[in-house]
C-alpha positions as CSV (number, residue, x, y, z in Angstrom):
1,X,-5.0,27.4,-0.4
2,X,-5.3,28.5,-3.7
3,X,-5.9,25.0,-5.5
4,X,-9.1,25.5,-7.5
5,X,-12.0,26.8,-5.6
6,X,-15.7,28.2,-6.2
7,X,-17.0,31.4,-4.4
8,X,-20.7,29.9,-4.8
9,X,-21.1,26.2,-4.4
10,X,-24.7,26.3,-4.8
11,X,-24.0,26.4,-8.7
12,X,-22.1,23.1,-8.6
13,X,-23.8,19.6,-9.6
14,X,-24.7,18.0,-6.2
15,X,-23.6,14.4,-5.1
16,X,-26.7,12.4,-4.5
17,X,-27.4,11.2,-1.1
18,X,-27.0,7.6,0.0
19,X,-30.0,5.7,-0.7
20,X,-32.1,3.0,1.1
21,X,-29.8,0.0,1.7
22,X,-26.6,2.0,0.8
23,X,-24.0,1.0,3.1
24,X,-21.3,3.4,4.7
25,X,-17.5,1.9,4.5
26,X,-16.0,1.2,8.0
27,X,-12.5,2.1,9.1
28,X,-10.1,-0.7,9.0
29,X,-7.0,1.1,10.0
30,X,-6.2,4.5,10.9
31,X,-2.0,5.1,10.6
32,X,-0.4,8.4,11.4
33,X,2.2,9.4,8.6
34,X,6.0,9.8,9.7
35,X,7.7,13.0,8.8
36,X,11.1,13.2,7.1
37,X,13.0,14.9,4.0
38,X,13.0,13.9,0.4
39,X,15.1,15.1,-2.7
40,X,17.4,18.0,-1.6
41,X,15.8,18.2,1.8
42,X,12.2,19.5,1.4
43,X,9.8,18.2,3.8
44,X,7.4,15.4,3.5
45,X,5.0,13.0,5.2
46,X,5.0,9.5,4.2
47,X,1.0,9.3,4.0
48,X,0.7,5.5,3.8
49,X,3.6,4.1,5.7
50,X,2.5,1.3,8.1
51,X,-0.5,0.3,5.4
52,X,-0.1,-3.1,4.3
53,X,0.5,-3.0,0.3
54,X,-2.5,-5.3,0.1
55,X,-4.6,-2.6,1.3
56,X,-2.8,0.1,-0.9
57,X,-3.0,-1.8,-4.3
58,X,-2.9,-0.3,-7.2
59,X,-1.1,2.4,-5.3
60,X,2.6,2.2,-3.8
61,X,2.9,5.2,-2.0
62,X,2.1,8.7,-1.6
63,X,3.9,11.9,0.1
64,X,2.3,15.2,1.2
65,X,4.8,17.5,0.6
66,X,5.1,20.7,2.6
67,X,3.2,22.6,3.7
68,X,6.2,24.6,4.1
69,X,6.9,28.6,4.0
70,X,10.3,28.9,2.5
71,X,12.4,32.0,3.0
72,X,14.4,33.3,-0.1
73,X,17.1,30.8,-0.9
74,X,15.1,27.9,0.6
75,X,13.1,26.4,-2.1
76,X,14.3,22.8,-2.9
77,X,13.6,20.0,-5.3
78,X,15.2,16.6,-6.6
79,X,18.2,15.6,-8.6
80,X,17.9,13.9,-11.7
81,X,16.6,10.4,-10.7
82,X,15.4,7.4,-12.7
83,X,11.9,5.6,-12.6
84,X,10.4,2.5,-14.2
85,X,7.2,0.6,-13.9
86,X,4.8,2.8,-12.3
87,X,3.2,6.5,-12.7
88,X,3.9,9.5,-10.5
89,X,1.0,11.7,-9.9
90,X,2.1,15.4,-8.5
91,X,-0.6,17.6,-7.6
92,X,0.5,21.1,-6.3
93,X,-1.9,22.8,-4.0
94,X,0.4,25.8,-3.2
95,X,3.4,27.0,-5.1
96,X,5.3,26.2,-8.2
97,X,7.4,23.3,-9.7
98,X,9.0,22.4,-12.8
99,X,9.6,19.3,-14.2
100,X,12.1,17.9,-16.9
101,X,12.7,14.5,-18.3
102,X,15.3,12.6,-20.5
103,X,12.7,12.3,-23.3
104,X,12.1,15.9,-23.6
105,X,8.7,16.0,-21.5
106,X,8.1,18.4,-18.5
107,X,6.5,21.5,-17.8
108,X,5.3,24.0,-15.0
109,X,2.5,22.9,-12.6
110,X,1.0,25.3,-10.1
111,X,-2.0,26.0,-7.6
112,X,-4.4,23.2,-8.5
113,X,-2.4,21.7,-11.5
114,X,-1.6,17.9,-11.7
115,X,1.3,16.3,-13.7
116,X,0.7,12.7,-14.4
117,X,3.8,11.1,-15.4
118,X,3.8,7.6,-16.9
119,X,7.4,6.4,-16.3
120,X,6.8,3.3,-18.1
121,X,9.9,1.6,-19.6
122,X,11.9,4.4,-18.0
123,X,13.2,7.8,-17.9
124,X,15.4,10.3,-15.9
125,X,13.3,12.9,-14.1
126,X,13.8,16.2,-12.4
127,X,11.5,18.4,-10.2
128,X,12.8,21.9,-9.0
129,X,11.5,25.0,-8.2
130,X,11.8,27.7,-10.9
131,X,14.6,30.0,-10.4
132,X,12.6,33.1,-9.3
133,X,11.0,31.1,-6.5
134,X,14.2,29.9,-5.1
135,X,15.3,34.0,-5.0
136,X,11.9,35.2,-3.7
137,X,10.6,32.1,-1.4
138,X,7.3,31.2,-1.0
139,X,4.5,28.7,0.2
140,X,4.9,25.2,-0.9
141,X,2.4,22.4,-0.5
142,X,1.4,19.4,-2.7
143,X,1.3,15.5,-2.9
144,X,3.0,12.9,-4.9
145,X,1.1,9.7,-5.4
146,X,2.8,6.6,-7.1
147,X,0.4,4.5,-9.0
148,X,1.4,0.8,-10.2
149,X,1.4,-0.2,-13.7
150,X,0.1,-3.9,-14.5
151,X,2.6,-6.2,-15.8
152,X,1.3,-5.6,-19.5
153,X,1.6,-1.9,-19.1
154,X,4.9,-1.8,-17.2
155,X,7.6,-1.2,-20.3
156,X,5.0,1.2,-22.1
157,X,6.5,4.3,-23.6
158,X,6.9,7.4,-21.1
159,X,4.2,9.7,-21.7
160,X,2.5,12.8,-19.8
161,X,-0.8,14.2,-18.8
162,X,-0.7,17.9,-18.0
163,X,-3.7,18.6,-16.1
164,X,-4.7,22.2,-15.3
165,X,-6.9,23.2,-12.5
166,X,-9.5,24.1,-14.5
167,X,-10.2,21.1,-16.0
168,X,-10.8,19.3,-12.6
169,X,-14.5,18.3,-12.2
170,X,-16.2,20.1,-9.3
171,X,-18.9,18.8,-7.3
172,X,-20.7,19.8,-3.9
173,X,-23.0,18.2,-1.4
174,X,-26.7,18.7,-1.1
175,X,-26.0,21.2,1.8
176,X,-23.1,22.9,-0.3
177,X,-21.0,22.0,2.6
178,X,-17.9,20.7,0.8
179,X,-16.1,21.1,-2.6
180,X,-15.2,18.0,-4.4
181,X,-12.4,18.3,-7.0
182,X,-12.6,15.0,-8.9
183,X,-9.0,14.9,-11.1
184,X,-9.2,11.0,-11.9
185,X,-11.7,8.4,-12.2
186,X,-15.5,9.0,-11.8
187,X,-17.2,9.7,-9.0
188,X,-21.2,9.5,-9.1
189,X,-21.0,9.8,-12.9
190,X,-18.8,12.8,-12.7
191,X,-15.5,12.1,-14.5
192,X,-12.2,13.5,-13.9
193,X,-9.4,14.5,-16.5
194,X,-7.1,12.1,-15.6
195,X,-6.6,8.9,-17.8
196,X,-5.5,5.8,-15.8
197,X,-4.2,2.2,-17.1
198,X,-5.9,0.7,-13.7
199,X,-9.6,1.7,-13.0
200,X,-9.0,4.4,-9.9
201,X,-10.0,7.8,-8.6
202,X,-8.1,10.6,-7.1
203,X,-10.3,13.4,-5.1
204,X,-9.3,16.3,-3.1
205,X,-12.3,17.8,-1.1
206,X,-12.4,20.9,1.4
207,X,-15.3,20.6,3.8
208,X,-16.8,23.5,5.8
209,X,-16.3,23.2,9.9
210,X,-19.4,20.8,11.1
211,X,-20.3,19.6,7.6
212,X,-20.5,16.3,6.7
213,X,-19.4,14.6,3.1
214,X,-21.0,11.4,2.1
215,X,-18.7,10.5,-1.0
216,X,-20.4,7.7,-3.4
217,X,-17.3,5.4,-4.3
218,X,-17.2,2.2,-6.3
219,X,-18.0,-0.7,-4.8
220,X,-15.0,-2.6,-6.4
221,X,-12.6,-0.1,-5.5
222,X,-10.7,0.3,-2.2
223,X,-10.4,3.6,-0.4
224,X,-7.9,5.5,1.6
225,X,-8.6,8.9,3.2
226,X,-5.7,11.3,4.1
227,X,-5.9,14.6,6.1
228,X,-4.1,17.2,4.7
229,X,-5.2,19.6,7.4
230,X,-8.0,19.6,10.0
231,X,-9.7,17.3,12.4
232,X,-12.3,14.9,11.7
233,X,-14.4,11.7,12.0
234,X,-14.0,9.4,9.1
235,X,-16.6,6.3,8.6
236,X,-20.1,5.5,10.0
237,X,-22.4,2.6,10.6
238,X,-22.2,0.7,13.8
239,X,-18.7,1.6,14.7
240,X,-19.9,5.5,14.4
241,X,-16.6,6.6,12.9
242,X,-13.3,7.3,13.9
243,X,-11.3,10.4,14.6
244,X,-8.6,11.4,12.2
245,X,-6.7,14.4,12.3
246,X,-3.5,16.3,9.9
247,X,-1.2,13.8,9.0
248,X,-3.3,10.6,9.1
249,X,-4.7,8.1,6.8
250,X,-7.9,5.8,7.2
251,X,-8.0,2.7,5.4
252,X,-11.8,1.9,4.6
253,X,-13.7,-1.3,4.4
254,X,-16.6,-2.3,2.0
255,X,-19.3,-0.3,1.2
256,X,-21.2,2.3,-1.3
257,X,-20.3,5.7,0.0
258,X,-17.6,7.2,2.2
259,X,-18.3,9.4,5.0
260,X,-16.3,12.3,6.6
261,X,-17.2,14.9,8.8
262,X,-15.4,17.9,9.6
263,X,-15.2,18.7,13.3
264,X,-16.8,22.1,14.5
265,X,-13.8,23.7,15.5
266,X,-10.5,23.8,13.2
267,X,-7.3,25.5,14.0
268,X,-7.0,29.2,12.7
269,X,-4.3,28.4,10.2
270,X,-6.4,25.8,8.3
271,X,-10.2,27.1,9.0
272,X,-11.5,24.0,6.9
273,X,-11.0,20.4,6.4
274,X,-8.8,19.3,3.3
275,X,-8.6,15.4,2.4
276,X,-7.3,13.5,-0.3
277,X,-9.5,10.4,-1.0
278,X,-7.8,7.7,-3.4
279,X,-9.2,4.3,-4.3
280,X,-8.9,1.6,-7.0
281,X,-9.5,-1.5,-8.7
282,X,-6.5,-4.1,-7.2
283,X,-4.1,-5.3,-9.7
284,X,-3.7,-8.4,-7.9
285,X,0.0,-9.0,-9.1
286,X,3.2,-9.6,-7.1
287,X,5.6,-6.5,-6.5
288,X,9.3,-6.2,-6.3
289,X,9.9,-2.5,-5.7
290,X,13.4,-1.2,-4.7
291,X,14.0,2.7,-4.8
292,X,12.7,4.2,-7.8
293,X,11.8,0.7,-9.5
294,X,8.2,-0.9,-9.0
295,X,8.5,-4.2,-11.0
296,X,6.8,-7.6,-10.5
297,X,10.2,-9.7,-9.8
298,X,13.6,-9.2,-8.2
299,X,15.1,-9.8,-11.6
300,X,13.0,-7.2,-13.3
301,X,14.4,-4.8,-10.8
302,X,18.1,-5.9,-11.1
303,X,17.4,-5.4,-14.9
304,X,16.2,-1.7,-14.3
305,X,19.2,-1.1,-12.6
306,X,21.5,-2.2,-15.0
307,X,19.3,-0.6,-18.1
308,X,20.0,2.6,-15.9
309,X,23.5,2.2,-15.3
310,X,24.1,1.4,-18.9
311,X,22.4,4.8,-20.0
312,X,19.3,3.1,-21.6
313,X,17.1,5.4,-19.7
314,X,18.1,8.6,-21.8
315,X,20.6,11.0,-21.0
316,X,20.3,14.2,-18.9
317,X,19.9,17.1,-21.3
318,X,22.6,19.9,-21.8
């Protein structure tokens, strides 16, 4: 897994350990992601399927893309498609993806890079593997997170943040048993590079077999843990935690920190536990969601479809 790593974790800043009176977050719900296909046919797990939108706010959905080893000629992407009213956060763990939009934006992300696209008022967008990768084949693995925009930001001009893997804040635990990558938000006073409209945090953590991560978390943020690969126990306190494994999400309750413990035995293909942790301050606004448009009312969604059909999202570049 070539997402940014560190050979010697002991050189990193340490997360503070829970203090007297700090409460671990309990587990409210565990859900298993259904598997399917997206775009031109690449495999995905719908990480948050089955979770009430009230527990997801400010997030809409998250897909785990892959992990898949493509043969030559197999890599796939998406056709041109519209977006309005939210942000897409694409984090590539393995592989390469090119992005392009109808406003002239885009770029290439690979191995630990993140592209944070604010669709805002609307654009056309395409995601595709580069031609050389289609010819060669290779490993592809990442996530795409949809972050809602508050009503007063839904029609903002589209913009991009290209976050290179070396910009991510890196932390470890007191025993150096986990690598914590802070992509956005602030964890224990350490800020990630991603700029957000709604207060939130996005973390990718890799935990050694048998090690435990006590992750400080904003008390006014919700929290969700998704297992990219591996077996673990999540949560603490009186319930003692819940088992959770590859392709499962845990909705966490209120508290000061998250506890994630990697099982001592992990499968040989994924010798360490990898999790995505997201959380944010709920927007608490009505959501009208249809396909690629996330607005506040049905009328606004219908307006988005009309604007798209009339070419107001821009045009596909020649």
